[in-house]
N, C-alpha and C positions, 0 to 999 in steps of 0.2 A: 394726194396719195393714190387716187384712182388713176391719174395719168401715169404714175410710176408703175402701177400694177399692169396697166395695158401695155406699157412699153416692154415689161418683162415677158408678157404673154406673146407679144409680137416677135420677140427674140426667139421663142421656142417654136412658133408656128411658121411664119412666113416673112421673108425679107422684103424690103422695099426694092423697087426697080433699080437695077444696077448693082445691087448687093448680092450676097450669096444666099441660097435657099437651103432647105433640108437641114436646118440648124439642129434638129433633134438628134442628128448623128453625133453631135458633140456631147450629148448627155450620156456619157459612159456609164454602164451598169456595174454591178459588183460592189457590195457595201464595204468590203475590205479595202479596195483601192480608193473609193471615194473618201473613206475615213482618213486615208493617208494623203489627203489633199489632191487626189486624182493622179498620184505619182505611180502610174501603172506600167510605164514603158519598160522599166527594168525589174519590176516586182511581180508582174502578172505570171501566173502559172496555171496549168490545167484549163478549166472552163474560162477563167478570166482572161486568158491569153487570146481567146477568140475575139474579144472586144478591144483589148489594149495593145497587144503586140503579138501578131501571129507567129513570129519567130520563137517566142518563149515556149510555145507548145513543144518544140523539139527537145527541150530539157526535161519535159515531163515523162513519167513512166507509169502507165496504167490507164484506167478509164474513169472519167468523172462526169457526172451530170449536175447541172445547176439551174436554179430558178432565182429570179430577183423581182421584187415588187417595190415600186417607188411611189411615194405620195409627195408630189411637188406642191408648191404654193398654188393658189387659185384653182384647186381641184384638178390640176394636171396630174395624170398618172402614167406610170410606165410599167411594162411587163417585159421580162426577158427570160429566155430559156435556151439552154445549150447543152451539148454533149461533146466531149473531147476524148480521144483515145490516142495513145502514143506508145511506141515500143521501139527500143534500139535506135532512137534518134529520128524516127519517122512518125509524124503525127497527122491526124485528120480530125476535123471537127465540123459541127453544124450548129448554127445559132440563129435566133430570131430576136430582133431588138424592136420594141414597139413603144409608142407614146400616143396617148389619146386624151380627149376631153370633150365634154358636151355642154349644152346649154348656152352656147354663144348667141348673142342677140344682134340682129341686123336692124339698123335704123338709118334713115336718110336725114333725120333732123330730130329736134327735141320732141319726145312723145311719151305718153304713159305706157303704151304697149309697143313692143317691137314688131317690125314687119314679119319676122319669123325668127325661130331659133334653129341652130344647126350645130353640128359637131365637126371635129377635126381628128383625123387618124393618120398615124405615120408608122410605117412598117419597113423593116430592113432585114430579110432573111439573108444568111451568108454561109458560104462554104470556105473552110480554112484548111490549108495544107502547109506543113513545115518539115524541114529536114536539117539535121545537124551536119556540119562539114568539119571533120576532125574533132578534136576535144574542146575547142574553144569557141567555135562559130556556129550559129544557127540562122537559117533564113526561113521566111514564111510569107504567105500571102493570104488575104481574105477577099473573096469576090462576093459583092453584095448587089442585091436588087433593091432599089429604093422606091417605095410606093408611098404617095401622099394623097390624101383626099381632104378637102376643106369645103364643106357644104356640097355643092354640085360640081365643084372643080376637082380634078385629080391630075396627077402627074406620075410618070414612070421614068426612072433613070437607072443607070448602073454605075457602081463605084468599086474601087479596089484599094486595099491597104497593103503596103509593102513594108516588111519588118526585118530588122537585123538584131540579133542577140549576140553579145560577146561576154565570155567569162574568162578573163585572163587567169591562167593557171589551171584551167580545166573545168569540167562541169560542176565540181564541188567548191569552186572558188568563192570566198565570201563577197567578192566584188562582182557585181553584174552591171552591164552597160547595155542600153538599147537605143535603137533609132527607128522611127516609124514615119513613113510618108502616108498620110491617111486621106481617104475620100478623093482619090483621083478618079475622074470619070466624066460621064456625059452630063450636060447641064439639065436643069429643072425648068420645065415650061408649063405655065398656067395660062390657058387661053392664048393671048398674043404676047404675054410677057415671059422673058427668059431670065433665069438666074443660074449662076455657077454653083457647084457644090462647095461646101466649106472645107476646102483642102487645107491641110496644115502639116507642119513638120514638127515632130516631137523627139526630143533627146532626153534620156533619163539615165540615172545611175542609182544603185543602192549598195549598201554595205552591211554585212551581218557582223555583229559583235557579241561578245560574251557567250561563245559557243552557240550562236544562232538564237539566243534568247532576246536579243535586241537587234532591230533592223531599222536603218535610216534610209531615206530616199529623197530624191529631188527630180523634178521634171522641168524642162524648159520647152515651151510650146510657142511656135511662130505660125499663127494663122496667115494665110496668103493675103487676107484683106484687113488685117488688124495688127495691133501692137503685140510685142512679146509678152507672154504670161509665164509666171513662175509658180511652181508648186513645191511644197516641202512637207515631209511626213515622217513619222516614226511609229513603231509598234514594239511593245514589250510583253513577253510572256510572264504573266504574274504567277500562274501555276501551269501544270501540264495541259490544262483544259481551257484556261481563260487568258485572253489577250486583250490588252488595252491599246487603243490607237488614237492618234491625233495628227492634224495636218492643217495646212493653210494653202490657199491658191488665190492668186490675184486674178483680176478679170473685170469684165464690164458690170458684174453684179456687186462689186465692192463699193457699196454706197451706204456706208454707215451701219450701225448696229453690229450684228455678228457676221457681217459680210465676209466671205472667204474662209471662215473658221469651220473646221470639220472635226468631229469627234466620233469615236466608234468603239464597239465592244465585240469580241469574237469568242465563241464557245465551241469547243471540240468534244465530241463524244464518239470515240472510236473512229470510224471512217466518215462520220457526219460532221459537217461544219455549218454553224449558224452564225451569221454576222449581221450587225446593225450599224448604220452610220447616220449621223445628223449633220446636215450641211446648211450653213447660214447664207442667205441671199439679201442681207440687210433689210431695208424697209419692205422688200417683196415678201419676206417671210422665211420659213424653214422648209427643208425637204427631208423626208425620212426614207431610208433605204433598208430593205430587208433581203438578205440573200441566204439561200440554203443550197449546200453542195454535198454530194455523196460520192465517195470514191469507192469503186468496186474492187474488192480484193485488198489485201494488206501489202502495200508497196513501199519499200524504202526509197523515197524520192531523192534524197540527198545524203551525202556523207559530210561530216565536219572535216575541216582541214586536217585535223590530227588523225581522224579515222582514215582519210584518204592517204596520208603519209604512211601510216602503219600498213595499210593494204598494199601500197606500192612496194614497200620494203619487204613484206611477206612474199609478194609475187617474185621479187628479185631473188630472194633466197630460195624459193621453191624452184625457180628456173635453174639456179646453180646446183641444187641437190639433184634435180632431174638429169642435168648434164652429166653429173658424176655417175649415176646409175646407168645412163646410156653408154658412157665410155666403158664401164665394167661389162656391160652386155656385149659390146663389140669384141672385147678381149675373149669372153667365153665363147662367142660364136666362132672366132678364129681357131679356138682350141677344139671346135666341134662339140662343145658342151652345150647343146642346144636348149635343154631344159633350164639350165642356169642362166643362159642368155635371155631366154624368154622371161624368166623371173625378174631380171634386172630391167628389161625394157618395160615390163608391166609396172614396176615401181616408179620408173621415170615418168610414165604417163599419168600415174596417180598424183605424183607431186606437181606435174605441170602438163595437163592434158593437151595443151596446144603445141607440144614438142613434136612436130611432124616427122622429123627424122627418126625418132623413137617409134612412132606409129608405123612408119613404113618398114623399119627393121623388124618390128614385132610381127607384122603380117608376113614378111618373108620367112622368118624362122618358124612361124606356125605352119606355113606351107611345107617347109623342110621336114618338120616333125610329123606332120600329117602324112606326107608321102612315105617317110621312113616306116612309120607304124603300119600303114596300109600294106606296104610291101612285105614287112615281117609277118603279119597275120595272113596275108595271101599265100606266102610260101609255106607256112605251117599248115594252112588249110588244104592246100593241094596235096601235101604229104599225107595228111590224115585221110583225105579222100581216096588216094591210091592204096592206102592200107585197109580200106573198107570201113573206117571209123566215121560214118556219115554224120553222126550227131556232133562229134568234136570238130569235124570239118566245117559244119554249119556254124558252130560257135566262132571259129576263126574267121570265116568269111563275114559273119555279122560284126565282129570286132573291126575288120578292115573297113566295112561300111560305116561303122561308128566314127572311125578316124577320117574317112573321106566318103561322104554319102553319095557322091557323084561317080565313084569308081566303077566303071562299067564292067571291068574284068571280074571284080568281086561279086557284082550283081549276077553275072552270067554263071559263075561257079556256084553261087548259092542256089540258083534255079536247077543247075545240073545235079547238085548234091541231093536236093529235095526229090527230084524225079527219080534218081537212082535208088534212094532209100525206099520210096513208095513202090517202085518196080520190084525190088527184092522181096518186099513184104507181100505184095500181091501174088507173087509166084508161089508162096508157101501157104497162103490162106485158102482153105477149102470151104467157102461159104457162097450163098447166092449173090448175084451181082449187085443187088441193091445194098446189102450190108458191106460188100467190098468197097463200093463207092463211098459210103459214109466213113469207113475206116481210112480210106485213102485221104479223105478231106481232113479227118482228125489228125492223122499223121503229119500232113503238110502244115496245118495250123500250129501244131505243137512244135514242129521244127522251126517255123518262123519265129514263134515266141522265144524259143530257146536261143536262136541266133541273136535276138535283141536283148538277151539276158533277163527276160521276163519269165523266170522259172516257175512261179506259182501257176501262171496261166498255161504254160507248157505242160505241167503235170496234169492240170484239169483236162486238157485236150487228150492227152495220152490215156488218161483214166477212162475216157469215153470209149477208147479202143478196147480196153479190157472188159468193159461192160458188154460189148458186142462179141468179143473173142477172148474169154477169160484165160485161155492158155497161151496168149501171145507173149512169148518170152522176150522178144525184141522190145515191145512196148514196156514191159516190166523193167528191162535194162535201161531204157531211156528215162523212165521215172526215177530210177535209182541214181542215174548220173545227174539229173536235175536236182535231186535232193542233196547229193554231194556238193553240187555247185552252191546251193543255198547255205549249207553248213560252212563252206569255205568263205562265202561272202559275209556271213554273220561273224565269223572269226575275225575277218578283216575289219568289219565295221566296229566290232567291240574294241579292237586295238585302236581304231580312230577315236572312239569315245574317250579312251584313256588319254590319248594325246590331247584332245580338246580340253579335258578336265585339267590336265597338267598346265596347259596354256591359259587356263582361266576363262575359256570360251564356253560357258555353261549353257547358253542358249543353243549353240550348235551341237553340243553333246546331247542335249535333250531332243532335238530334232532327229539326230542320228539314231538315238534309241527308239524313237517312234518308227523310223523306217525298218529297223530290225524287227520290231513287233508286228509290222505288216507282213513280213516274211514268215515269222513264227510267233503267233500271239502268246504262246506258252513258254517262251524262252526265259528261263528262270533268272539267269544273270542279268539280262536286259531289264526285266521287271524290277529286280532289286535295285539296280543302278538308277533306273528312272526315278524311283522314289527319293533316292539320295540327292539326285540332281534337282528335282523339283523343290526339295527342302532348301537347297542352297540358293535357288532362284528366288524363293520367298525372302530369304535373308538379304539378298542383294536388292530386292525391291524395297525392303524396309530401310536399307541404308540410303538409297536414293531418295526415298520419301523424307527422311530426316534432313538430308542435305537440301532438299527443295524447301522445306519449312524454314530452315535457317536463311536461305536466300530470299524467301518471301518476306520475312520479317525485316530484312535489310533493304527492302524495296527493289530488289533486283528481279523483277517479275519475269522477264524473258528467260533468264537462267533458271529460275525456280520452275517455270513451266516445263522447261526441257528435262529437269530432274524428275518431275512428276510423271511425265510421259514415258521416260525411260523406265521408271518404276513399274508402270503398267505394261511395258514391253516384257518385263521379267515375270510379272504376276498380274494378269488381267483382273483378278478378283480383289486387288488391293483397294479397299473401301476408302481409306484416307486419301490416297493419291487421286482416286476418282472424284472425291468431293472437292479437293483443291482445284483440279482442272475444271470442274463444273463452275465453281465460284469465279475463277479467273476469266472463264469464257463469259459468264453473265456480267461481270464487272467490266469486261472489255479492257483489261489492263494493257497499257501501252508498252509494247516491246520494241519500239523503234531504236532504243539504245542498246539492243542486244548486240553482243560482239560476234558478228557473223564470221569474221576471220577465225576467231577462237573455235567456234563450232566446226567450221570447215576443217581446221587442222586436227581436231579431235577425230574426225572421220578419217583423215589421212593416216593418223597414228593407228587407229583401229584396223584399217585395211592392211597396213604394214605388218601388224600382228596376226593377220589372216582372220580377224574378227569381222567378217564381211557384213553380217546382219547389223552389228552395232555401227559400222561405218555407214551403212545405208540409212540407219535411223538419224544419225547426225546430219548427213547431207540432205535428207528430207526436211529436217528442221531448218536448215539453211534456206531451202527453197520456199518454205512457209514465210520466212522473213524477207527473202529477196528472190522472188520468182525468176529474175533474169540472171541468176548466178549460173552461168553456163558450165563452169568447171564442176560444180556439184552435180549438175544434171548428167554430164558425161561420166563422172565417176560412179554414180548410182548404176548406170547401165553396165559399167565394167564389173562392179561388185556382184550384180545380179547374174552376170554370165559366169562368174566364179562359182556362185552357189548352184547354178544349174549343173556344172561339171561335177561338183561334189555330191549332188543328189542322184546321179546316175548309178 
């Protein structure tokens, strides 16, 4: 028995002359993979890809950190740590693989006491880089520094792993294939003896079944200095949180007992994964593997085949719809109906944000509309200036700058108008120079605010003129015009409120009423309407809460959470919705089955109905579930621009 134990120890520590060294490199970490019989070539993902197949990191999306502790037979231990991050097919990682043991005894012959005791330590830090090429192929490499010390002897060498990952049918294919050439590098030299690294070629494949609830895998390994070895494994999701695994691998340790048999258990709690594996080495004993991995952020790493098919079909239909709106926009543009053309181009880009021809056409029409508006306001402003109506002239030049902020002609005319107004005022005011200077400043400030349609601040500045010069009729007239502008704006905004209410966009109606009350806090119609809208928002919040409770009871936690959050968008004081959101956050309910495409389309429909805030809400939910959803990100920016226009 002792002879077998020593043989196993030698396998882990140091090869005989003429054989390979650094055998600890073959002791792959990660309890999940080891429970599958070491079939990691096509199964590895995230941190485990750093050790088993660097190319597999290219399929990962997000950031993950992991630790592994191993208790081998004969008190041999292993520690591993790594972090991997990947985005849009480009991955980077760093890992450290270590094996150590102590208490080894040196004797030259039979004796009661050893000459000495010593330890052995093996360390291999590595840097990994991977990149996907197209939708089916990924390549990767891991560069390692291999350091070994046994007693007073030590050795340093360098190694490299080259990996290929293939997913026929795209990243979400249930079939995965991998190929790795591992431990290519410089030899290991102890004193005067040299050993080659344990270079080996691994080929593996895995297949997901039953909507990814069952996965099978096999690996074929050909060491350059030994016979072919085979590994087989399978894992099954018993619940959303518990996974059972089993596997078998042939090899030199297959010497009776439980040799080659591997069993394991996985537990998932939110973004935290805890895995255990038991490996049998026959008469040598058992090894226990414990792995802990944490993924930062909620990332949808894979889609099922059915989900991918639905998404591709949705994208195809979205592209067709976008092309239809784009063609309608071209027709309206040829008819010089630029506002209608812009509306159609805008809808085309919401349906399919990658439609570059619609984007370019939209930008061209925006320039046309901008130039036309700037010219119209500039022409009217010059006419008002020549008639001596400086305040109205400033308003027109301000509108021209609102359409085109870089319009130098409008900027010059605005300065000329301000100077002319101040000059006329100063000629009629009989006060000491200090007061005249202050009046001049207040007049200029007021006119600038007026030109930017900030009428309350314009009134405040011109009121300061009246404090210094109470009989200033011009300032009184300016204030009257500003108040007339406020009344006109309020009438326009009240009409908009009614339009929003008719369209069922209660949130926008409420926000618009708030802007009216900023202009006139005592506006009776706005105050009364706001109470009505607030009451309706509470009703809507209650409706979404009831819908959320129903979905929650059905186990559709992602959709339920969406409803509760939308309820809080309508009424932030909704205690029931707050409590459900709190509970679901605490319970860390899995939302990976959330239908992202459905939420995205809800946002598109809301945008089409000009319910921009609701559209933003849905698209932000999409990004919570799938942070890489670029279309949602682009459309949020588009909707926010729309809201900025309406808030002016």
